[in-house]
N, C-alpha and C positions, 0 to 999 in steps of 0.2 A: 289476310289474303289466303286463298286456299287453292288446292289443285282442281281446276275445272277442265272438263273435257269438251264442252260444247262451245261454239262460237259466242253465244250469248254470255256464257260465263267468262270468256276471255275479254269481252267488251266490258263486263263489270269490273274485271281486274284492272283493265286499263284506266277506267275512271277513278278507281281507288288509288292507283299508282300516281296519277296526276295530282290527286288531292294530297298525297303524301309529299310529293316533290315541292309543294307550295310552302314548305317550311315546318310542317308538323312532324314530330317524332314518329317513327314507325311503332305501331301499337298492335298487340294481339288482344282481341276482344274476348272476354270470358263472360258467359251469361249465367244468370241465376234466376230460376223461376221457382218460387216457393211461397208459403204463407208468411206475409209480413204484417197482417192485420187479422182480426177475428180471433177465435178461440185458440188457434194454433200459431198465432203471430209471434209469441215469445220464442217458440221452438225455431221458427224460421229466422228470427233475428240472431239467435245463437249460431245457426249454421252460416248465414251470410257474413256475420262479423268475423268468423274464423277465416273465411276466404279473403275478406278485405284486409285483415291483418297480415296475412301471408303476402298478398299482392304488394302492399306498402313496403314490406321488408325486401321483397325481390326487386322492386323498382328502385328502392334506395341503394341497393347493392349493384345497380347498373343494368338490371334486366337479364335477358338471355340472348345468346348468340344463335341465330338461325338464318339460313339462306344467305350467309355471308355478311350479315349486319346485326346490330343490336336491336332488340325489341323490348319494350316495356309492356305492361299489361294494363288493360282498362276493364273494370268491372261494370257490367250493365245488369242491374237487378230489377225484377218486375214482380209485383205481388200477384200470386195466383189464388190466394185465399184457400189453398188446398183443393182447388177445383180442377177436375179432369179437363173440362172444356177451356177454362182460362189458361191452363198450362199449354195446351195445344196452340192457342192463339199467341201466347207469349213466345213459344218456340219460333213461330213465323216472324214475329217482330225482331227477335234476337238474330235470326238468320239474315234479315235485312240489314242488320248492323254488322254482319259478317262474323258472327261468333264462331270460334273454333271449337269450343266446348261449352256445354250448359250443365251446371250443377242443379240437380233436382232432388230435394230431400224428402219428398213424399212419393212412395213407389207407385201409387195409383196415378199420379200425375206424370210419372216417367213413361208409362205404358204407351201413350200416343206418340211420344217423342221417339220411342224405340221402333215405331212403325214408319217414321218419316226420316230418320237420321242417316239412312243409306241411299236416299233418293239422289240420283245424279244431279250434280250442281248444288245440292243442298246438304252435303255430308257434314256431320259434326259428331263429336264425341259426347256421349251422355255419361256424366259423372253421377252415378246413382248412389243414394244413401238410404239403405233399409237393412234391417236385420232379418227380413223374411227370406227363408231358404228357397221360396218359390221363384225369387228373382234369379237364382242361379240356373234355372231351367230355360231361361230365355237365350236363344241363339242370335247373337248380334255382334258383328265384328268391330263395332265402335262403342261398346258398352264397358264401363269400368264400375265396379261395385266396391266401395271402400269402407264398409261397416262390418264389424264382426257379426256373424250370424247368431241368433238367439238359441240355436239348437244346443250349443254347449251349455249355455246358461240354464235352459230348461232341464237338461240332464243332470247338471250339478245340483240344482234345487232339489230334484227328486232324490238323488243319492244322499245329499247331506241331510235332508229331512228324514230319510229312512234311518240314517245313522243316529239322529237325535231321538229316535224312538217314535216318530210320528207314523201313524198308520191311516189317519183320516184327514183329508184335506177338502176344504170348500173353495170355490172360485168366484170372485167378484172382480172380473176383468173388464176393461173397456169394450164396448160394442164395436163392430166393424170388422173388416177383413183381417186386420192385424191382430185384434183381440181374439177373433175366432181361431186363427192359426195358432196363437200362443196356447189357448185353452186345449185345443185338439192335440197339440204336440205334447204338452205336459201330461194331460190325462192318459194318453196312450202309453207313455213311458212309465208313469206312476203305477198304472195298473199292471204292467209287466213285472214290476217289483213286488206286487202283491198288495199295493195300497188301494184305498177306496176314495172315490169322490163323493162326498156327502151332500153337496149342493153345488149347483152351477147357475149363478145368477148374474149374467152380464149386465152392465149398466153403462149408460152414455156419459163418459167422463168429460165430454165437451159441452154438454148442455145442462147438466144438473149439478147441484151443490148439496142436495139432501140425499144421502145414501142409506137412510134408516131402513127402507123397505128391503132392498137386497141383503143388507147386513143382518137384519133380523132373521131372515130365512137361513142365511149362512151360519150364524152363531147358534141358532136353534138346533142345527145338525151336530153340534158338539164336536167341531173339528180340532185337531191338534195345531193346524196351521191354515192360513188362508192365502191363496194366490190372488194378488191384487195388482192394479196398475193401469195407467194411462198417462196423460200429462201430469207433470210433477205436482202442480198446485192442487188438483182435485184428488190425487193420490194421498197427499198429506191430509186432506179432509176426511178421506175414508179411514185412515189410521186414527185420527182424532175422534171421529164419531164411533168407531168400533170400541175404543178404549172407554169412552163415556158410557157405552152400553154394557160395560162390564167384561168385555172380551180380554182374556189374559194370555191367549196363545200367541203363536208366532206369525210372521208375515213373510211371504216370498214376493218380492217386488219386481215386476217385469222391467225390461231394459229401457223402455221409454221414460219411465220415472227415474229421476236422479236422487240418490239418497242424501247427498250433501245439500241439495236444494230443499228436500223434505225436512231435513234437520233444521235448516234456517227458518223455514216457515213455522215449524213446531217449537221453535226456541230451544232446540237441543234434541238429544236422542232418547230421552226418558220414555216417550211413548212408542219408540221404535224398537224397544227391547225384543231380542230374539227374532230380529229381521235379517234377511239376506237379500242382496241385490248386486247390481254392477258397482264396481269400485268407485269411490269418491275420487275427485281430482287429487286431493292431498294424499290419497292412498296409493297412487300410481308410483311404483319404485323407479322413477326416472330422474336423472340429474337435472333435466330441464324443467321439471314440474313447477317449482316455486317461482322461477323467473317468468315462465309463461303466464302463470296465474296473476302475478303482479302487473305485468305489461298489459294483459288483456283487461283487467279490471280498471287500470289507469286510462286505457284508451276508450272503453265502452261503458264504464260505470255500471257494470253488471257482473254477476258471478260467472266465471269460466266453468265450462262443463265438458263432457266428452264430445258433445255435438260440435262445439266450437273448436276443440282440439283436433278432432278428426277432419273437419273441413279445412282447418289450417294445414294439416299435413297433406290432405288430399290435393290442395292447390300447389303445395311445394312439389309433390310427386308429379303433377301434370307439367309444371315448369321444367322439372328435371328431364321428363320424357321428351319434351320439345327440344331441349338442349342436346340430349343424347341422339335424337333423330337428326339433328342439325337442320331441321326444317320446320316451318309452321305452315307450309304451303300444301302439305299432303297429310291429311288427317289419318290415313291408314298407316303411314310411316310413323306418325307420332304414337298411335295406339300400339303398334308393333314394338316400340321402344320401351314400353312400360317395364317389361321384365329386367332390362338392363339398367333402368333407373332405380331399381330397388337393390338393397334395402334402405329404408329411412330409419335411423336408430335414435335411441332415447337420450343421447347427449345433446341433440338439437330438436327432437320431436318427442312429445310426451308418450304417445302410444305408437310403438314401433310397427312398421309395415315391412314384411320380410320377403314376400314373393307374390306371384299372381297366378291364378289357375288359368287353364285354357279358355274358360268361359268368361274371364275378366274379374273374378273375385280376388280382391287384395287380401292377403292373409295377415290379420291383425289379432293379437292375443286377446282372449276374453278375461277381463278382470272381475273377480268375485270377492265380495267383502261382507262380513257379518257385524251385527251389533250385539255385544255381550256386556252385561254389567254396566250399561249406559255408555259404552265406548265403542268406536269403530275399531275392529280388529285388523291385524295385518292382512293385506290383500294378497290373493294368489292370482298370478297372471298365467293363464292356461294356454299351452301350445297344443291346439286341437286339430290342426289341418293335415297332419301327417303322423304316421306311425313308423316311418323309416328311421332306424337308429342313426344312420349317417346324417340325415337331414336335421334331426333333433340335436345331434352333437354340434353340427355347424351353426345352427341358430344360437345355441347357448355359448358357442365360442365367440361369436361376433356381437352378441347383444350388449347394449350399454345399460340395461336395467341393473339396478344395484342388487338384485336377487335373481337367480336363474328362473327362466320360465319353466313351468311344470308340464311335462308331457301328459296329455290327456286323451284317452281313446274315445272318440266320438262314436256312439252306438246308434244314435237315432237316425242318421242319414249318411249316405256315402256321397262325397263330393268328388269332382274330377280333379 
C-alpha cells in the first residue's frame, strides 16, 4: 500500500485493504525487472537471487514493523531480457501489483522507470544497479544507486599499470554504452599520466565467441597490457584466446567480469597472470564472507559473486529504511530514511555500505585485486567517496572489515 492523493488511489487502497482483511498476511511487494534469459540471463539471476535470499531471511525473522503492524515481503520478478521497452512494460505490471520499489540491474532499463516513478498515484523507488557515473547525474527523488562506481577502478588500473612500468595499453572492451564509457574514462586518465593507447578494438561480448580479429590487432600493437571485459564467460574466452595467440602481457579486467568466475572457467589462474580486476568474493576482508558464500551456494547451486552480494545488501538496506521510516505507505518517507538506515557493516554484510549522497548514490568501497605468480593477492578496499579526514577516521572506526579501508583520492570525477 502506498501514499495516494487522488480519490481513485484511495479506492485502490480500500480494495487492497479488504483483500488483506480476508486472512492474508500484510505484504510489501518488491519488484525486479532484469534479464533472466538470453545472453545476460546469468547476470540477472545473480542479482535477483541476492534479493530473494535477503527477503527469505527478513521474512523468517518476522519481517518489518511499519504503519503500526508487521509486514513481510513478496518478490515479484519479471524477465525484461535487458530490453528498454520490456522494462517499461514490466514497471507498469509491477505497479499494478502495488510494488513499493523495483530493482533494475541494467541502467538502460532503469531510464524509462526514472521518467515514470514520480507520477502521482504511481510513485515507487527505483533501486538501480550500475557502476556508470552517468547515473549520478540523474535528478530523481526516488532513486537509489547501490553499486560502486567504476571511476575508482579505472583510475587504480591506470596508476597501478604505470607503477608496473606499462606505457602502452590496447583496449578490447565490450561494445555498447557501458563499454564506451569505460574505454573513454580509462583512455582519458591514462593519457594524462603520459600513457599511450595503441589499439582500440571494441567487440560484442554478448554475441561472439571468436575474438581473434580484435585481439590480433591489439597484440600487433605490442602493448604492455590490454583492457578487456564484458560478461564473465566471454571475458574468460578473450584471455584464453589471447594466451593461445602468444600474448604474454597483463590484463585489466573491467568490473562487469568477475575474476573468480573467470578462474573457475579457465581451471585456475595460470592464464590470468599479471591481471587486475575487482576483488573476488573470497578476497573481501569481511567476517561474513565465508558464511554468505556457503549459504548462497547451498540455496542456488551457483557461485556467489559481488552482484548477488550487493543485491542482498541492497534489499536489507531497503527493509531497514522502511523500518526506520516506520511506514511503507509513503515512498518519499522511505527514501528519506535511507541515510538513517546506514551503515550496513561487514559482520553481517560482505560489502559494507556507509552513507548515501544527496543524489542517491550509496557509498560502497571498491575492492581491487591482482593475480601474481598464479595466485590472487590480498585485496585492497578503497574508500574513495570522501577526502575529509574526520569522515575517513569515522569509517575506519566503525568498519567491521578485518583490514582498514584505504583512503583513495578520486581524480577522475567529482561527486556530490
